[in-house]
N, C-alpha and C positions, 0 to 999 in steps of 0.2 A: 521394431524401429522402434514405434512413434512411442513407447514407454519407455523405454533406453531413452529418445529425448525432454521427450515429459519431466521424466524421475533428475537429468543432469540440468533441465531447464531448476529444475524445483529449487536443485540442495546451490545451486548459482545464488539463486533469488533469498535461497533462507542465510546463508553466510553472507550476503551483499547488507540484510539486516538486523544480523546481527553486530555486525560492524559498523555497521552506523547511531544502531542503541551501543553503542559499545564509549562512541564518539566523549569522551567529555565536556564539553560545549551545552548535550543535555542533561546529563547531574545535576546541573545549579535551579535548575527551577523545578516550581509547586506542581506541576503537570509533563506530565507523559512526552511533550515535544519531538524526542526519538523517534515513538509512534507518531505520534502526527505524522513529519517527516513524511516517517515509509508511505505514510496509510495517501495519503497529499499527494506525491511522486508517482505509486505506481498508478492510482488513477488515472493521471493526466499520462501517461504511462498504454497504460489500458486506453481506454479513451483515442491515441494518436496511433497505434499500432492494432486498433481494429479493423478499422476501414484499410487501411494497407495493408494489414496480412490474408484480408478474407478470407483470398485465394489460394494461401501459399500450407492448407495439410500440418504435416506436420508439423512444420517452421511454428506456425499458430501453434496448433497445439503444443511446444518446447516450450512458447513462448507467454502466448499464454493462462495457460491452462498451469504452465512449468513454473518457468521463471518472477509471473506478476505474480500468479499465487502463490509459492512458499519465500516471495518478497515482503508480500503488503500485507498485515495481518489482523481479523477481527477477534483470535478471540484474545490478546494481547488488548489492544481498544478496548475488551470485556474484565479480563481478568482488574486491570486498569480500575472502568470503570469502579468493578464489585470493591475493592480500597480506598480507591477517593472514596466511595457512600460509608463501609464500614467504618474509617476513621473524623467520620461523622465534617466530610468536606465539603461543603454544598456546590460551595460557589466557585471553587473549583474542578467539580464533576458536571456540574454545569456549562464554563468555560470547554473545559474539553470533552466535554458528546459538542457542546454546535459545531467545535471549532472542526474537531473530528469530522463529526457529518456536513455539514456543511462545506468549508474547502473540498472535503471528497469529488462533490458533487462536483463543488464550480469546477479544478481540477478534470473531473472525467468529462464536462460540457467542451472545455476552453481541448482538453486532449482529440475529442472529437470536431469539433471544428478545425482544426488542425488537418490532424492525421484523413479526413475527407477533402478539402483544399490540398490535401497532394498525394490521393491519390485516382 
């Protein structure tokens, strides 16, 4: 049962990520704001869900490791960085890396603070 819930969550997260990354609004920017958006949102949701769902067993696994694991994307972030580096777009690379890492940590912390206050 746990593996099924994990797989279902991962599939739903990946589909939502693909839908967000496909939005036209993100296509006009020099850096991949779609990936930034899903990683920051996923970090906030991770922080929010961890304290709230800690004792939920299968639900915790399905949401934290499944849905949020499928929704967020470190591999796309890394590929984007490598592409920017290969294109010698150093400013965009630094901006993209900083925004993603810094604001993902801030979002995670904000989610944890919110989640702890809710639980």
